[in-house]
C-alpha positions as protocol buffer text, in pm:
chain_id: "A"
residue {
  index: 1
  type: MET
  ca { x: 10709 y: -2964 z: -13287 }
}
residue {
  index: 2
  type: LYS
  ca { x: 10724 y: -2953 z: -13670 }
}
residue {
  index: 3
  type: LYS
  ca { x: 11062 y: -2786 z: -13637 }
}
residue {
  index: 4
  type: ILE
  ca { x: 11188 y: -3065 z: -13416 }
}
residue {
  index: 5
  type: SER
  ca { x: 11046 y: -3312 z: -13663 }
}
residue {
  index: 6
  type: VAL
  ca { x: 11248 y: -3157 z: -13939 }
}
residue {
  index: 7
  type: ILE
  ca { x: 11567 y: -3152 z: -13735 }
}
residue {
  index: 8
  type: ILE
  ca { x: 11523 y: -3521 z: -13636 }
}
residue {
  index: 9
  type: THR
  ca { x: 11460 y: -3613 z: -13998 }
}
residue {
  index: 10
  type: LEU
  ca { x: 11757 y: -3430 z: -14139 }
}
residue {
  index: 11
  type: VAL
  ca { x: 11974 y: -3592 z: -13876 }
}
residue {
  index: 12
  type: MET
  ca { x: 11854 y: -3932 z: -13950 }
}
residue {
  index: 13
  type: VAL
  ca { x: 11889 y: -3868 z: -14334 }
}
residue {
  index: 14
  type: SER
  ca { x: 12248 y: -3767 z: -14272 }
}
residue {
  index: 15
  type: PHE
  ca { x: 12299 y: -4082 z: -14056 }
}
residue {
  index: 16
  type: LEU
  ca { x: 12163 y: -4305 z: -14332 }
}
residue {
  index: 17
  type: ALA
  ca { x: 12383 y: -4139 z: -14591 }
}
residue {
  index: 18
  type: LYS
  ca { x: 12685 y: -4242 z: -14390 }
}
residue {
  index: 19
  type: ALA
  ca { x: 12559 y: -4585 z: -14348 }
}
residue {
  index: 20
  type: GLN
  ca { x: 12652 y: -4695 z: -14706 }
}
residue {
  index: 21
  type: PRO
  ca { x: 12624 y: -4941 z: -14863 }
}
residue {
  index: 22
  type: GLY
  ca { x: 12317 y: -5057 z: -14679 }
}
residue {
  index: 23
  type: ILE
  ca { x: 12054 y: -4807 z: -14785 }
}
residue {
  index: 24
  type: GLY
  ca { x: 11715 y: -4895 z: -14915 }
}
residue {
  index: 25
  type: LEU
  ca { x: 11354 y: -4814 z: -14972 }
}
residue {
  index: 26
  type: LYS
  ca { x: 11051 y: -4992 z: -14811 }
}
residue {
  index: 27
  type: ALA
  ca { x: 10671 y: -4981 z: -14829 }
}
residue {
  index: 28
  type: GLY
  ca { x: 10386 y: -5193 z: -14698 }
}
residue {
  index: 29
  type: MET
  ca { x: 10085 y: -5214 z: -14467 }
}
residue {
  index: 30
  type: ASN
  ca { x: 10001 y: -5213 z: -14097 }
}
residue {
  index: 31
  type: LEU
  ca { x: 9720 y: -5332 z: -13886 }
}
residue {
  index: 32
  type: THR
  ca { x: 9650 y: -5123 z: -13585 }
}
residue {
  index: 33
  type: ASN
  ca { x: 9408 y: -5120 z: -13288 }
}
residue {
  index: 34
  type: LEU
  ca { x: 9373 y: -4883 z: -12996 }
}
residue {
  index: 35
  type: TYR
  ca { x: 9336 y: -4997 z: -12639 }
}
residue {
  index: 36
  type: THR
  ca { x: 9201 y: -4766 z: -12383 }
}
residue {
  index: 37
  type: ASP
  ca { x: 9210 y: -4729 z: -11991 }
}
residue {
  index: 38
  type: ALA
  ca { x: 8934 y: -4482 z: -11962 }
}
residue {
  index: 39
  type: GLY
  ca { x: 8975 y: -4422 z: -11585 }
}
residue {
  index: 40
  type: SER
  ca { x: 8648 y: -4280 z: -11438 }
}
residue {
  index: 41
  type: PHE
  ca { x: 8500 y: -4277 z: -11787 }
}
residue {
  index: 42
  type: GLY
  ca { x: 8513 y: -4652 z: -11814 }
}
residue {
  index: 43
  type: ASN
  ca { x: 8131 y: -4690 z: -11852 }
}
residue {
  index: 44
  type: ASN
  ca { x: 8135 y: -4443 z: -12129 }
}
residue {
  index: 45
  type: VAL
  ca { x: 8448 y: -4471 z: -12328 }
}
residue {
  index: 46
  type: LYS
  ca { x: 8558 y: -4824 z: -12430 }
}
residue {
  index: 47
  type: GLU
  ca { x: 8816 y: -4970 z: -12673 }
}
residue {
  index: 48
  type: SER
  ca { x: 8718 y: -5189 z: -12965 }
}
residue {
  index: 49
  type: LEU
  ca { x: 8912 y: -5490 z: -13075 }
}
residue {
  index: 50
  type: ASP
  ca { x: 8861 y: -5401 z: -13438 }
}
residue {
  index: 51
  type: THR
  ca { x: 9176 y: -5332 z: -13639 }
}
residue {
  index: 52
  type: ARG
  ca { x: 9235 y: -5068 z: -13892 }
}
residue {
  index: 53
  type: THR
  ca { x: 9464 y: -5110 z: -14200 }
}
residue {
  index: 54
  type: GLY
  ca { x: 9704 y: -4838 z: -14293 }
}
residue {
  index: 55
  type: PHE
  ca { x: 10012 y: -4796 z: -14497 }
}
residue {
  index: 56
  type: VAL
  ca { x: 10381 y: -4740 z: -14427 }
}
residue {
  index: 57
  type: PHE
  ca { x: 10677 y: -4619 z: -14641 }
}
residue {
  index: 58
  type: GLY
  ca { x: 11017 y: -4485 z: -14592 }
}
residue {
  index: 59
  type: VAL
  ca { x: 11390 y: -4534 z: -14603 }
}
residue {
  index: 60
  type: TRP
  ca { x: 11630 y: -4757 z: -14404 }
}
residue {
  index: 61
  type: GLY
  ca { x: 12007 y: -4797 z: -14343 }
}
residue {
  index: 62
  type: ARG
  ca { x: 12210 y: -5083 z: -14225 }
}
residue {
  index: 63
  type: ILE
  ca { x: 12550 y: -5106 z: -14050 }
}
residue {
  index: 64
  type: GLY
  ca { x: 12701 y: -5442 z: -13996 }
}
residue {
  index: 65
  type: GLN
  ca { x: 12656 y: -5799 z: -14128 }
}
residue {
  index: 66
  type: LYS
  ca { x: 12606 y: -6078 z: -13881 }
}
residue {
  index: 67
  type: VAL
  ca { x: 12496 y: -5831 z: -13600 }
}
residue {
  index: 68
  type: TYR
  ca { x: 12384 y: -5494 z: -13734 }
}
residue {
  index: 69
  type: LEU
  ca { x: 12217 y: -5169 z: -13653 }
}
residue {
  index: 70
  type: GLN
  ca { x: 11918 y: -5053 z: -13860 }
}
residue {
  index: 71
  type: PRO
  ca { x: 11793 y: -4702 z: -13828 }
}
residue {
  index: 72
  type: GLU
  ca { x: 11470 y: -4610 z: -14044 }
}
residue {
  index: 73
  type: ILE
  ca { x: 11257 y: -4311 z: -14113 }
}
residue {
  index: 74
  type: LEU
  ca { x: 10892 y: -4418 z: -14188 }
}
residue {
  index: 75
  type: VAL
  ca { x: 10559 y: -4244 z: -14241 }
}
residue {
  index: 76
  type: ALA
  ca { x: 10274 y: -4460 z: -14121 }
}
residue {
  index: 77
  type: THR
  ca { x: 9901 y: -4406 z: -14129 }
}
residue {
  index: 78
  type: ARG
  ca { x: 9723 y: -4574 z: -13833 }
}
residue {
  index: 79
  type: GLY
  ca { x: 9379 y: -4595 z: -13683 }
}
residue {
  index: 80
  type: GLY
  ca { x: 9150 y: -4775 z: -13453 }
}
residue {
  index: 81
  type: GLU
  ca { x: 8793 y: -4772 z: -13319 }
}
residue {
  index: 82
  type: VAL
  ca { x: 8670 y: -4631 z: -12992 }
}
residue {
  index: 83
  type: GLU
  ca { x: 8317 y: -4687 z: -12837 }
}
residue {
  index: 84
  type: ILE
  ca { x: 8154 y: -4375 z: -12692 }
}
residue {
  index: 85
  type: GLN
  ca { x: 7842 y: -4416 z: -12476 }
}
residue {
  index: 86
  type: PRO
  ca { x: 7658 y: -4076 z: -12474 }
}
residue {
  index: 87
  type: PHE
  ca { x: 7562 y: -3938 z: -12133 }
}
residue {
  index: 88
  type: GLY
  ca { x: 7202 y: -3900 z: -12250 }
}
residue {
  index: 89
  type: GLY
  ca { x: 7172 y: -4268 z: -12313 }
}
residue {
  index: 90
  type: GLY
  ca { x: 7079 y: -4435 z: -12653 }
}
residue {
  index: 91
  type: GLY
  ca { x: 7306 y: -4662 z: -12858 }
}
residue {
  index: 92
  type: PRO
  ca { x: 7675 y: -4630 z: -12848 }
}
residue {
  index: 93
  type: GLU
  ca { x: 7868 y: -4440 z: -13115 }
}
residue {
  index: 94
  type: PHE
  ca { x: 8162 y: -4625 z: -13274 }
}
residue {
  index: 95
  type: VAL
  ca { x: 8431 y: -4357 z: -13365 }
}
residue {
  index: 96
  type: ASP
  ca { x: 8676 y: -4463 z: -13653 }
}
residue {
  index: 97
  type: VAL
  ca { x: 8999 y: -4285 z: -13549 }
}
residue {
  index: 98
  type: LYS
  ca { x: 9272 y: -4212 z: -13810 }
}
residue {
  index: 99
  type: TYR
  ca { x: 9618 y: -4046 z: -13759 }
}
residue {
  index: 100
  type: THR
  ca { x: 9950 y: -4023 z: -13936 }
}
residue {
  index: 101
  type: ASP
  ca { x: 10291 y: -4070 z: -13768 }
}
residue {
  index: 102
  type: LEU
  ca { x: 10660 y: -4024 z: -13845 }
}
residue {
  index: 103
  type: ASP
  ca { x: 10831 y: -4328 z: -13695 }
}
residue {
  index: 104
  type: ILE
  ca { x: 11203 y: -4339 z: -13628 }
}
residue {
  index: 105
  type: PRO
  ca { x: 11295 y: -4695 z: -13532 }
}
residue {
  index: 106
  type: LEU
  ca { x: 11653 y: -4785 z: -13425 }
}
residue {
  index: 107
  type: LEU
  ca { x: 11675 y: -5158 z: -13437 }
}
residue {
  index: 108
  type: VAL
  ca { x: 11945 y: -5409 z: -13347 }
}
residue {
  index: 109
  type: GLY
  ca { x: 11941 y: -5715 z: -13572 }
}
residue {
  index: 110
  type: PHE
  ca { x: 12100 y: -6060 z: -13592 }
}
residue {
  index: 111
  type: ARG
  ca { x: 12135 y: -6270 z: -13906 }
}
residue {
  index: 112
  type: PRO
  ca { x: 12145 y: -6645 z: -13792 }
}
residue {
  index: 113
  type: PHE
  ca { x: 12133 y: -6753 z: -14153 }
}
residue {
  index: 114
  type: LYS
  ca { x: 12215 y: -6566 z: -14477 }
}
residue {
  index: 115
  type: PHE
  ca { x: 11846 y: -6540 z: -14570 }
}
residue {
  index: 116
  type: LEU
  ca { x: 11692 y: -6480 z: -14224 }
}
residue {
  index: 117
  type: ARG
  ca { x: 11716 y: -6171 z: -13996 }
}
residue {
  index: 118
  type: ILE
  ca { x: 11563 y: -6107 z: -13647 }
}
residue {
  index: 119
  type: MET
  ca { x: 11546 y: -5751 z: -13506 }
}
residue {
  index: 120
  type: ALA
  ca { x: 11415 y: -5545 z: -13225 }
}
residue {
  index: 121
  type: GLY
  ca { x: 11451 y: -5198 z: -13090 }
}
residue {
  index: 122
  type: PRO
  ca { x: 11277 y: -4870 z: -12977 }
}
residue {
  index: 123
  type: VAL
  ca { x: 11075 y: -4643 z: -13187 }
}
residue {
  index: 124
  type: ALA
  ca { x: 11041 y: -4258 z: -13152 }
}
residue {
  index: 125
  type: THR
  ca { x: 10723 y: -4146 z: -13298 }
}
residue {
  index: 126
  type: ILE
  ca { x: 10618 y: -3794 z: -13396 }
}
residue {
  index: 127
  type: LYS
  ca { x: 10251 y: -3714 z: -13478 }
}
residue {
  index: 128
  type: LEU
  ca { x: 10203 y: -3554 z: -13822 }
}
residue {
  index: 129
  type: ASN
  ca { x: 9829 y: -3514 z: -13817 }
}
residue {
  index: 130
  type: GLU
  ca { x: 9515 y: -3648 z: -13676 }
}
residue {
  index: 131
  type: ASP
  ca { x: 9145 y: -3634 z: -13773 }
}
residue {
  index: 132
  type: LYS
  ca { x: 8892 y: -3456 z: -13564 }
}
residue {
  index: 133
  type: LYS
  ca { x: 8641 y: -3741 z: -13494 }
}
residue {
  index: 134
  type: LEU
  ca { x: 8765 y: -3863 z: -13159 }
}
residue {
  index: 135
  type: ARG
  ca { x: 8805 y: -3498 z: -13046 }
}
residue {
  index: 136
  type: GLU
  ca { x: 8457 y: -3426 z: -13129 }
}
residue {
  index: 137
  type: ALA
  ca { x: 8324 y: -3742 z: -12967 }
}
residue {
  index: 138
  type: LEU
  ca { x: 8493 y: -3678 z: -12638 }
}
residue {
  index: 139
  type: GLY
  ca { x: 8366 y: -3300 z: -12645 }
}
residue {
  index: 140
  type: GLU
  ca { x: 8099 y: -3368 z: -12404 }
}
residue {
  index: 141
  type: TYR
  ca { x: 8342 y: -3487 z: -12132 }
}
residue {
  index: 142
  type: THR
  ca { x: 8569 y: -3187 z: -12150 }
}
residue {
  index: 143
  type: SER
  ca { x: 8592 y: -2822 z: -12255 }
}
residue {
  index: 144
  type: ASN
  ca { x: 8950 y: -2874 z: -12388 }
}
residue {
  index: 145
  type: THR
  ca { x: 8932 y: -2833 z: -12764 }
}
residue {
  index: 146
  type: GLY
  ca { x: 9301 y: -2918 z: -12826 }
}
residue {
  index: 147
  type: GLU
  ca { x: 9443 y: -3216 z: -13006 }
}
residue {
  index: 148
  type: VAL
  ca { x: 9369 y: -3570 z: -12871 }
}
residue {
  index: 149
  type: PHE
  ca { x: 9707 y: -3737 z: -12939 }
}
residue {
  index: 150
  type: LYS
  ca { x: 10041 y: -3636 z: -12821 }
}
residue {
  index: 151
  type: ASN
  ca { x: 10297 y: -3483 z: -13056 }
}
residue {
  index: 152
  type: ALA
  ca { x: 10552 y: -3739 z: -12946 }
}
residue {
  index: 153
  type: SER
  ca { x: 10551 y: -4086 z: -12802 }
}
residue {
  index: 154
  type: TYR
  ca { x: 10763 y: -4390 z: -12770 }
}
residue {
  index: 155
  type: GLY
  ca { x: 10716 y: -4747 z: -12867 }
}
residue {
  index: 156
  type: TYR
  ca { x: 10901 y: -5071 z: -12978 }
}
residue {
  index: 157
  type: GLN
  ca { x: 10921 y: -5294 z: -13284 }
}
residue {
  index: 158
  type: LEU
  ca { x: 11028 y: -5652 z: -13295 }
}
residue {
  index: 159
  type: GLY
  ca { x: 11018 y: -5910 z: -13563 }
}
residue {
  index: 160
  type: ALA
  ca { x: 11180 y: -6110 z: -13848 }
}
residue {
  index: 161
  type: GLY
  ca { x: 11275 y: -6073 z: -14208 }
}
residue {
  index: 162
  type: VAL
  ca { x: 11359 y: -6296 z: -14507 }
}
residue {
  index: 163
  type: LYS
  ca { x: 11541 y: -6230 z: -14841 }
}
residue {
  index: 164
  type: LEU
  ca { x: 11328 y: -6322 z: -15127 }
}
residue {
  index: 165
  type: LEU
  ca { x: 11406 y: -6272 z: -15505 }
}
residue {
  index: 166
  type: GLY
  ca { x: 11626 y: -5963 z: -15430 }
}
residue {
  index: 167
  type: PHE
  ca { x: 11369 y: -5801 z: -15188 }
}
residue {
  index: 168
  type: GLU
  ca { x: 11342 y: -5819 z: -14810 }
}
residue {
  index: 169
  type: LEU
  ca { x: 11022 y: -5910 z: -14652 }
}
residue {
  index: 170
  type: ASP
  ca { x: 10976 y: -5804 z: -14293 }
}
residue {
  index: 171
  type: LEU
  ca { x: 10696 y: -5884 z: -14036 }
}
residue {
  index: 172
  type: ARG
  ca { x: 10703 y: -5684 z: -13715 }
}
residue {
  index: 173
  type: LYS
  ca { x: 10512 y: -5659 z: -13402 }
}
residue {
  index: 174
  type: GLU
  ca { x: 10481 y: -5298 z: -13278 }
}
residue {
  index: 175
  type: GLY
  ca { x: 10337 y: -5133 z: -12968 }
}
residue {
  index: 176
  type: SER
  ca { x: 10343 y: -4821 z: -12749 }
}
residue {
  index: 177
  type: LEU
  ca { x: 10569 y: -4781 z: -12447 }
}
residue {
  index: 178
  type: SER
  ca { x: 10401 y: -4457 z: -12352 }
}
residue {
  index: 179
  type: ASP
  ca { x: 10053 y: -4308 z: -12381 }
}
residue {
  index: 180
  type: ILE
  ca { x: 9968 y: -4170 z: -12723 }
}
residue {
  index: 181
  type: ASN
  ca { x: 9671 y: -3984 z: -12585 }
}
residue {
  index: 182
  type: MET
  ca { x: 9679 y: -3638 z: -12425 }
}
residue {
  index: 183
  type: SER
  ca { x: 9536 y: -3751 z: -12082 }
}
residue {
  index: 184
  type: GLN
  ca { x: 9427 y: -3401 z: -11973 }
}
residue {
  index: 185
  type: PHE
  ca { x: 9208 y: -3390 z: -12280 }
}
residue {
  index: 186
  type: ALA
  ca { x: 8949 y: -3603 z: -12120 }
}
residue {
  index: 187
  type: GLY
  ca { x: 8985 y: -3438 z: -11780 }
}
residue {
  index: 188
  type: ASP
  ca { x: 9093 y: -3765 z: -11614 }
}
residue {
  index: 189
  type: PRO
  ca { x: 9455 y: -3838 z: -11523 }
}
residue {
  index: 190
  type: GLN
  ca { x: 9378 y: -4202 z: -11561 }
}
residue {
  index: 191
  type: PHE
  ca { x: 9249 y: -4173 z: -11925 }
}
residue {
  index: 192
  type: SER
  ca { x: 9504 y: -4321 z: -12156 }
}
residue {
  index: 193
  type: GLN
  ca { x: 9542 y: -4490 z: -12489 }
}
residue {
  index: 194
  type: ARG
  ca { x: 9801 y: -4689 z: -12658 }
}
residue {
  index: 195
  type: ALA
  ca { x: 9841 y: -4855 z: -12993 }
}
residue {
  index: 196
  type: ASN
  ca { x: 9957 y: -5192 z: -13097 }
}
residue {
  index: 197
  type: GLY
  ca { x: 9964 y: -5396 z: -13416 }
}
residue {
  index: 198
  type: TRP
  ca { x: 10162 y: -5550 z: -13692 }
}
residue {
  index: 199
  type: THR
  ca { x: 10354 y: -5415 z: -14004 }
}
residue {
  index: 200
  type: LEU
  ca { x: 10432 y: -5612 z: -14314 }
}
residue {
  index: 201
  type: THR
  ca { x: 10683 y: -5438 z: -14555 }
}
residue {
  index: 202
  type: LEU
  ca { x: 10875 y: -5523 z: -14870 }
}
residue {
  index: 203
  type: ALA
  ca { x: 11213 y: -5347 z: -14898 }
}
residue {
  index: 204
  type: LYS
  ca { x: 11469 y: -5305 z: -15163 }
}
residue {
  index: 205
  type: LYS
  ca { x: 11831 y: -5221 z: -15123 }
}
residue {
  index: 206
  type: ILE
  ca { x: 11935 y: -4932 z: -15354 }
}
residue {
  index: 207
  type: LEU
  ca { x: 12285 y: -4859 z: -15246 }
}
């Protein structure tokens, strides 16, 4: 999967290089929460509405003016909280989940005014790493010791951006279109997790 990540990244970098003069850098923060359909584990594994703050940074390219295409390559740290109720009873355990993704959005945008943009499109996500907390917490439900989150998943972004003092400020809603969880990990085909949240980024055109 890492080889595929490298290939996709190189292809996108090449694409961005050809997208001149609209190339820039961006960075910001995201707010994410995980929502869970725990299947037959519904009484033991529950989602939390608590959000987790992460960061995002990367590069973007833009082709077009009034209507434009905007591919991006972004590194994003995300997280959430999952409530685990042990089989043996007692109080629930709240697991703070953290993971890092490589996001590759391909957005279509429209500029109704010179200072305002709206955009939406699909996002391919490649997992870079995950912590072990959720894997360990789910250990009593399965003998599978593999990774919890899928190596690749798909989602969407939609939002708006404004130009401000030479910078571009974007606010986007993002969500999953496919499970981010390895369903077989928990031994239940109905067990699934998806992520949703918001990103706020500040971008600067460099070329």
